C-alpha positions as CSV (number, residue, x, y, z in Angstrom):
1,X,59.6,36.8,-91.7
2,X,56.0,37.9,-91.0
3,X,54.0,36.4,-88.1
4,X,50.2,37.1,-87.7
5,X,48.6,36.7,-84.3
6,X,45.2,35.2,-85.3
7,X,44.0,35.2,-81.7
8,X,44.3,38.9,-81.6
9,X,43.4,40.1,-85.1
10,X,43.2,43.6,-84.0
11,X,47.0,43.8,-83.5
12,X,49.5,44.8,-86.2
13,X,51.4,41.9,-87.5
14,X,55.0,41.6,-86.4
15,X,57.7,42.4,-89.1
16,X,61.3,43.4,-89.2
17,X,60.9,45.6,-92.2
18,X,60.0,49.2,-91.5
19,X,58.2,50.0,-94.8
20,X,56.2,46.7,-94.7
21,X,55.2,47.6,-91.1
22,X,54.1,51.1,-92.1
23,X,52.0,49.6,-95.0
24,X,50.5,47.1,-92.7
25,X,49.5,49.8,-90.3
26,X,48.0,51.9,-93.1
27,X,45.7,49.0,-94.1
28,X,44.7,48.7,-90.5
29,X,44.3,52.4,-90.0
30,X,40.6,52.0,-89.1
31,X,41.6,49.3,-86.6
32,X,44.3,51.4,-84.8
33,X,43.0,54.9,-85.3
34,X,45.3,56.4,-82.6
35,X,48.4,54.5,-83.6
36,X,51.1,56.7,-85.2
37,X,53.0,54.5,-87.7
38,X,55.5,57.3,-88.4
39,X,57.2,56.4,-85.1
40,X,58.3,53.1,-86.6
41,X,57.4,49.5,-86.7
42,X,57.9,49.0,-83.0
43,X,54.8,51.1,-82.4
44,X,52.8,48.5,-84.4
45,X,53.7,45.9,-81.9
46,X,51.5,47.5,-79.2
47,X,49.0,45.0,-77.7
48,X,45.3,45.5,-77.8
49,X,44.8,46.1,-74.0
50,X,46.4,49.6,-74.5
51,X,43.1,50.6,-76.1
52,X,40.3,48.3,-74.7
53,X,37.6,49.7,-77.0
54,X,38.4,50.7,-80.6
55,X,35.9,51.5,-83.3
56,X,36.8,50.7,-86.9
57,X,35.2,50.4,-90.4
58,X,35.5,47.0,-92.1
59,X,34.0,45.6,-95.2
60,X,31.2,43.2,-94.4
61,X,30.8,39.9,-96.2
62,X,28.0,37.4,-95.4
63,X,28.0,34.0,-96.8
64,X,30.4,35.0,-99.6
65,X,28.2,38.1,-100.6
66,X,29.6,41.6,-100.1
67,X,27.2,43.7,-98.0
68,X,28.9,47.1,-97.8
69,X,30.8,48.4,-94.8
70,X,30.1,48.0,-91.0
71,X,31.5,49.6,-87.9
72,X,32.8,47.2,-85.4
73,X,33.9,47.8,-81.8
74,X,37.0,45.7,-80.8
75,X,37.4,44.5,-77.3
76,X,39.4,41.7,-75.6
77,X,36.3,39.6,-76.2
78,X,36.3,40.1,-79.9
79,X,34.2,42.3,-82.3
80,X,30.9,43.8,-81.4
81,X,28.4,45.1,-84.0
82,X,25.1,46.8,-84.2
83,X,22.5,44.0,-84.8
84,X,20.4,46.3,-87.0
85,X,23.2,46.4,-89.5
86,X,23.2,42.6,-89.8
87,X,19.4,42.8,-90.3
88,X,19.8,45.4,-93.1
89,X,22.4,43.1,-94.7
90,X,19.9,40.2,-94.9
91,X,20.2,38.4,-91.5
92,X,16.6,38.6,-90.6
93,X,16.9,36.6,-87.4
94,X,19.9,37.7,-85.3
95,X,20.3,35.3,-82.2
96,X,20.2,37.0,-78.8
97,X,23.8,36.4,-77.8
98,X,25.5,38.9,-75.5
99,X,24.4,42.4,-75.9
100,X,25.8,45.6,-74.3
101,X,25.9,49.3,-74.9
102,X,29.4,51.0,-74.7
103,X,29.6,54.6,-73.5
104,X,29.4,57.2,-74.7
105,X,27.1,55.5,-77.3
106,X,23.6,54.3,-76.5
107,X,23.6,51.7,-79.3
108,X,23.2,48.2,-78.0
109,X,25.8,46.0,-79.7
110,X,26.0,42.2,-80.0
111,X,29.0,40.1,-79.6
112,X,29.8,38.1,-82.7
113,X,31.6,35.5,-80.6
114,X,28.4,34.8,-78.6
115,X,26.4,34.0,-81.7
116,X,28.1,30.6,-82.5
117,X,27.2,28.2,-83.9
118,X,24.4,29.8,-85.9
119,X,26.7,32.7,-86.8
120,X,30.5,32.4,-87.0
121,X,33.0,35.1,-88.2
122,X,36.5,35.6,-89.4
123,X,38.5,38.9,-89.4
124,X,40.5,39.2,-92.6
125,X,43.3,41.6,-91.7
126,X,44.8,41.6,-95.2
127,X,41.6,42.9,-96.9
128,X,40.1,44.6,-93.8
129,X,36.9,42.4,-94.1
130,X,34.6,41.0,-91.5
131,X,33.6,37.6,-93.0
132,X,30.4,36.2,-91.5
133,X,29.0,32.6,-92.1
134,X,25.3,32.4,-91.1
135,X,22.9,29.6,-91.0
136,X,20.7,29.9,-94.1
137,X,17.6,29.7,-91.9
138,X,18.5,33.2,-90.5
139,X,18.8,34.8,-93.9
140,X,16.1,36.5,-96.0
141,X,14.1,34.1,-98.2
142,X,14.1,34.3,-102.0
143,X,11.1,33.5,-104.2
144,X,11.6,33.1,-107.9
145,X,9.0,32.5,-110.7
146,X,10.6,30.4,-113.4
147,X,8.3,30.5,-116.5
148,X,6.3,33.7,-116.0
149,X,8.1,36.0,-113.6
150,X,6.4,39.3,-112.7
151,X,8.5,42.2,-114.0
152,X,10.1,44.4,-111.4
153,X,7.9,47.5,-110.8
154,X,5.0,46.0,-112.6
155,X,1.9,48.1,-112.4
156,X,-1.4,48.5,-114.3
157,X,-2.3,51.7,-116.0
158,X,-5.2,52.7,-118.3
159,X,-5.8,55.3,-120.9
160,X,-9.0,56.9,-122.1
161,X,-9.9,55.6,-125.5
162,X,-12.7,55.1,-128.0
163,X,-12.8,52.2,-130.5
164,X,-15.1,50.9,-133.2
165,X,-15.0,47.3,-134.6
166,X,-17.0,46.4,-137.6
167,X,-17.4,43.8,-140.3
168,X,-19.5,43.7,-143.5
169,X,-20.2,40.6,-145.8
170,X,-21.5,40.6,-149.3
171,X,-22.3,37.6,-151.4
172,X,-23.0,37.0,-155.1
173,X,-26.7,36.7,-154.5
174,X,-26.7,40.4,-153.5
175,X,-27.3,39.8,-149.8
176,X,-25.3,41.9,-147.2
177,X,-24.9,41.4,-143.5
178,X,-22.8,43.3,-141.0
179,X,-21.8,43.6,-137.4
180,X,-20.5,46.6,-135.3
181,X,-19.1,47.1,-131.9
182,X,-18.5,50.5,-130.2
183,X,-16.6,50.9,-127.1
184,X,-15.3,53.7,-124.9
185,X,-12.8,53.4,-121.9
186,X,-13.1,56.4,-119.7
187,X,-11.8,56.9,-116.0
188,X,-11.2,53.1,-115.6
189,X,-14.6,52.0,-116.8
190,X,-15.3,50.3,-120.2
191,X,-18.6,50.8,-122.0
192,X,-19.4,48.5,-124.8
193,X,-22.4,47.9,-127.1
194,X,-23.0,45.9,-130.3
195,X,-25.5,45.3,-133.0
196,X,-25.8,43.2,-136.0
197,X,-27.7,43.6,-139.4
198,X,-29.1,40.6,-141.3
199,X,-29.7,40.3,-145.1
200,X,-33.1,41.8,-144.7
201,X,-31.8,45.0,-143.2
202,X,-33.2,44.2,-139.7
203,X,-31.1,45.3,-136.8
204,X,-30.6,43.1,-133.7
205,X,-29.2,44.7,-130.6
206,X,-26.2,43.0,-129.1
207,X,-25.1,43.1,-125.4
208,X,-24.6,46.5,-123.8
209,X,-22.6,46.8,-120.6
210,X,-20.5,49.0,-118.3
211,X,-17.5,47.1,-116.9
212,X,-15.1,48.1,-114.0
213,X,-12.1,46.0,-113.0
214,X,-10.4,45.8,-109.7
215,X,-7.0,44.5,-110.8
216,X,-5.3,43.9,-107.5
217,X,-8.3,41.8,-106.3
218,X,-8.8,40.2,-109.7
219,X,-12.5,41.2,-109.4
220,X,-14.9,42.5,-112.1
221,X,-18.1,44.5,-111.8
222,X,-20.6,44.5,-114.8
223,X,-23.7,46.7,-115.1
224,X,-26.0,45.9,-118.0
225,X,-26.1,42.8,-120.1
226,X,-24.0,40.1,-118.4
227,X,-23.6,36.3,-118.5
228,X,-23.5,34.0,-115.5
229,X,-20.8,31.5,-115.0
230,X,-21.7,27.9,-116.1
231,X,-21.2,24.8,-114.0
232,X,-21.5,21.1,-114.8
233,X,-25.1,20.8,-113.6
234,X,-26.3,24.6,-113.6
235,X,-26.9,27.1,-116.4
236,X,-25.3,30.3,-117.5
237,X,-28.2,32.7,-118.1
238,X,-27.9,36.1,-119.9
239,X,-29.5,38.9,-117.8
240,X,-29.9,42.6,-117.9
241,X,-28.7,43.6,-114.4
242,X,-25.3,43.3,-112.7
243,X,-22.7,40.8,-112.0
244,X,-19.7,40.5,-109.6
245,X,-17.1,37.9,-110.4
246,X,-13.4,36.9,-110.1
247,X,-11.3,37.2,-113.3
248,X,-7.9,35.6,-113.2
249,X,-6.8,37.0,-116.5
250,X,-6.7,40.5,-114.9
251,X,-3.3,39.5,-113.4
252,X,-1.4,37.3,-115.9
253,X,1.4,36.6,-113.4
254,X,-0.8,35.1,-110.7
255,X,-1.9,31.4,-110.7
256,X,-5.0,30.7,-108.6
257,X,-4.5,27.0,-108.7
258,X,-1.9,25.1,-106.4
259,X,1.1,24.6,-108.7
260,X,4.0,22.6,-107.3
261,X,6.9,24.5,-105.6
262,X,10.5,23.6,-104.9
263,X,12.0,24.7,-101.6
264,X,15.5,24.5,-100.2
265,X,18.3,26.4,-98.7
266,X,21.9,27.3,-99.8
267,X,24.7,28.6,-97.6
268,X,26.6,30.4,-100.4
269,X,25.7,32.0,-103.8
270,X,24.8,29.1,-106.1
271,X,23.3,28.2,-109.5
272,X,20.2,26.1,-109.8
273,X,19.4,24.1,-113.0
274,X,15.7,23.2,-113.1
275,X,14.5,20.1,-115.0
276,X,10.9,19.1,-115.6
277,X,10.3,15.6,-116.8
278,X,14.0,15.3,-117.8
279,X,14.1,18.6,-119.8
280,X,16.2,21.6,-118.7
281,X,13.8,24.5,-118.5
282,X,15.7,27.1,-116.6
283,X,19.0,28.1,-114.9
284,X,18.8,30.6,-112.0
285,X,21.1,32.2,-109.5
286,X,20.3,31.7,-105.8
287,X,21.6,34.0,-103.1
288,X,22.4,32.6,-99.7
289,X,19.4,31.6,-97.6
290,X,16.1,29.8,-98.1
291,X,14.6,29.8,-101.6
292,X,11.3,28.9,-103.2
293,X,10.9,28.2,-107.0
294,X,7.4,28.9,-108.3
295,X,5.6,28.9,-111.6
296,X,7.4,25.9,-113.1
297,X,6.7,25.4,-116.8
298,X,4.7,22.2,-116.3
299,X,1.6,20.7,-117.9
300,X,-1.5,19.4,-116.0
301,X,-1.3,16.0,-114.7
302,X,1.4,13.6,-113.4
303,X,5.0,14.8,-113.6
304,X,8.4,15.1,-112.0
305,X,10.8,18.0,-111.4
306,X,14.5,18.1,-110.3
307,X,16.7,20.9,-109.2
308,X,20.5,20.5,-109.3
309,X,22.3,23.2,-107.3
310,X,26.0,23.9,-107.6
311,X,27.9,26.5,-105.5
312,X,31.1,28.4,-106.4
313,X,33.3,25.5,-105.2
314,X,31.6,22.9,-107.4
315,X,29.7,21.2,-104.6
316,X,26.5,19.8,-105.8
317,X,23.1,18.8,-104.3
318,X,19.8,17.8,-106.0
319,X,16.2,18.1,-105.0
320,X,13.5,15.8,-106.5
321,X,9.8,16.6,-106.6
322,X,7.0,14.5,-107.9
323,X,3.6,16.2,-108.5
324,X,0.2,16.1,-109.9
325,X,-1.2,19.4,-111.2
326,X,-4.9,20.0,-111.6
327,X,-6.4,23.4,-112.6
328,X,-9.8,22.3,-111.1
329,X,-8.4,23.0,-107.6
330,X,-7.8,26.3,-105.8
331,X,-4.9,27.3,-103.7
332,X,-5.5,27.2,-99.9
333,X,-7.5,30.2,-99.0
334,X,-8.3,31.2,-102.6
335,X,-11.8,32.0,-103.7
336,X,-13.4,31.9,-107.1
337,X,-17.0,33.2,-107.5
338,X,-19.6,34.7,-109.8
339,X,-22.9,36.4,-108.7
340,X,-25.5,37.5,-111.2
341,X,-28.9,39.2,-110.8
342,X,-31.3,40.9,-113.1
343,X,-34.0,40.3,-115.7
344,X,-33.5,37.3,-118.0
345,X,-32.6,38.4,-121.5
346,X,-34.1,36.4,-124.4
347,X,-34.0,37.0,-128.1
348,X,-36.2,35.7,-131.0
349,X,-35.1,36.7,-134.4
350,X,-34.4,40.4,-134.3
351,X,-36.4,41.0,-131.1
352,X,-34.9,41.2,-127.7
353,X,-36.9,41.0,-124.5
354,X,-36.2,41.1,-120.8
355,X,-38.5,38.8,-118.8
356,X,-38.5,37.3,-115.3
357,X,-36.2,38.3,-112.5
358,X,-33.6,35.8,-111.7
359,X,-30.2,35.4,-110.1
360,X,-27.4,32.8,-110.0
361,X,-24.4,32.3,-107.5
362,X,-21.4,30.1,-107.9
363,X,-18.7,30.2,-105.2
364,X,-15.6,27.9,-104.8
365,X,-13.2,27.9,-101.9
366,X,-9.8,26.2,-101.6
367,X,-9.8,24.6,-98.1
368,X,-6.4,23.0,-98.7
369,X,-4.1,22.7,-101.7
370,X,-5.7,19.3,-102.4
371,X,-9.4,20.0,-101.5
372,X,-11.7,22.6,-103.0
373,X,-15.4,22.9,-102.1
374,X,-18.1,24.9,-103.7
375,X,-21.8,25.7,-103.8
376,X,-24.1,27.1,-106.4
377,X,-27.7,28.5,-106.4
378,X,-30.3,29.7,-109.0
379,X,-33.5,31.4,-108.3
380,X,-36.5,32.8,-110.2
381,X,-40.1,33.5,-109.5
382,X,-41.1,29.9,-110.5
383,X,-37.9,28.0,-109.8
384,X,-35.3,27.5,-107.0
385,X,-32.2,25.3,-107.2
386,X,-29.2,24.8,-104.9
387,X,-26.3,22.4,-104.7
388,X,-22.8,21.8,-103.5
389,X,-19.7,19.9,-104.7
390,X,-16.0,19.4,-104.3
391,X,-12.8,18.4,-106.1
392,X,-10.0,16.5,-104.4
393,X,-6.5,15.5,-105.5
394,X,-5.7,11.9,-104.7
395,X,-2.0,12.3,-104.0
396,X,-0.4,11.6,-107.4
397,X,-3.1,9.2,-108.5
398,X,-5.4,11.8,-110.2
399,X,-8.4,13.9,-109.1
400,X,-12.0,13.1,-108.1
401,X,-14.9,15.6,-108.1
402,X,-18.5,15.3,-107.3
403,X,-21.4,17.7,-107.5
404,X,-25.1,17.6,-106.6
405,X,-28.1,19.9,-107.2
406,X,-31.7,19.9,-106.1
407,X,-34.6,21.9,-107.4
408,X,-38.2,22.8,-106.8
409,X,-40.8,24.6,-109.0
410,X,-43.6,26.8,-108.0
411,X,-45.9,23.8,-108.4
412,X,-43.8,21.9,-105.7
413,X,-42.3,19.5,-108.2
414,X,-38.9,18.5,-107.1
415,X,-35.9,17.0,-108.8
416,X,-32.2,16.3,-108.4
417,X,-29.1,15.6,-110.3
418,X,-25.7,14.5,-109.3
419,X,-22.4,13.7,-111.1
420,X,-19.0,12.3,-110.2
421,X,-15.7,12.3,-112.2
422,X,-12.4,10.6,-111.7
423,X,-9.6,11.6,-114.0
424,X,-5.8,10.9,-114.5
425,X,-3.6,12.6,-116.9
426,X,0.0,11.9,-117.8
427,X,2.3,12.0,-120.9
428,X,2.1,8.2,-121.3
429,X,-1.4,7.4,-120.0
430,X,-4.7,9.2,-119.4
431,X,-8.1,8.1,-118.4
432,X,-11.4,9.5,-117.1
433,X,-14.6,7.9,-115.7
434,X,-17.8,9.8,-115.0
435,X,-21.1,8.7,-113.4
436,X,-24.3,10.8,-113.5
437,X,-27.6,10.4,-111.7
438,X,-30.6,12.5,-112.2
439,X,-34.3,12.6,-111.8
440,X,-36.6,13.5,-114.7
441,X,-38.7,16.0,-112.7
442,X,-35.8,18.3,-112.5
443,X,-36.8,21.4,-114.7
444,X,-34.6,23.4,-117.0
445,X,-32.0,24.8,-116.8
446,X,-30.8,21.6,-115.1
447,X,-30.6,18.9,-117.9
448,X,-33.3,16.3,-117.8
449,X,-31.1,13.5,-118.9
450,X,-27.4,13.1,-118.4
451,X,-26.3,9.7,-119.8
452,X,-23.5,7.8,-118.1
453,X,-20.3,8.1,-119.9
454,X,-16.9,6.5,-119.4
455,X,-13.6,6.5,-121.2
């Protein structure tokens, strides 16, 4: 008959069989390092007080996940461990508990018994394992992208290259036209130039520019011919000068708009099935701790998502999330902008000219995940315009945006224009209503007449 004293797990179990006792002591050799099992099973019945402080190596398991080995110090009060080992194993927040350094070591250890109820433990003598159950709030958080995950170790690299694109067209009336584009990518910068030939043989220069991208900041610099960003009321001029703008396509794994997220916590390793509008879109494994599921494969507008979580014991929980996704909004703290300055570029036939100096500015800021504000300005020698606007998500009832712009010419003529749009999108119903107000004196490039439209 074998009897285990669970209250003193650092003792050898009692047994009447010598060979079983010796095997038991071998399994606990780290626990009783000074015990000589060759002297018989009786030696294994020695109580813990004979060695008040014993160090041993045990396998560490946290919330059913193996985490390697850990050195524990056993006393009459139970096991003591180095808290930094728990942190390295994923317990980011170790409660204070009782802490003490044991000579001759200078390492401050924490008593596992003093960490309850946030952290509890079991000593598994049969497998020499220290099994810890920790509150998920203490463990490291996990973030998973569902539809477009960033590959591990993803980085951007560039090579030096030269390319030539061209096209030629010939028709039965013996007319020929063509187009060519030459580019060179050197030292992280891209030079591009283009030209076209009409049926008379006249050559029209295309845009010529030097572009430099800052991928981490999703920012682009352009020197040469560049185009300003258009807005509902403003213009998008072509200038010969420079521009600075954000370009979201520089990082295909980053979404600038506030997409819905699903958050929760699991105590043990689990599997999560993700459903969007009733469709299973993904199944992912969740380690113990808090989790966030990002980048759900959803469409703009009204929708619903559900996550069904199952652990190894078949226990199940579900998380439901209703959302309204709009790409007109920015995440809280995100900025989207475009600044352009230079000489206005115009073309007439095959002739290209650079005229008046001008500049445009468009800047949007995400104040919250449901409210984005912005401003815009345009200026030239004979014209100045400025305005502001916002876009807001109305819970799950759609979005509303408004924008206003005022202008003044060199002759002191003034004008204004404003627009407001409400929209709601879903798989079963969609609607949009817009209202515009303007004043005829507003000069170009602001439209002189913007008719009211509704749908």
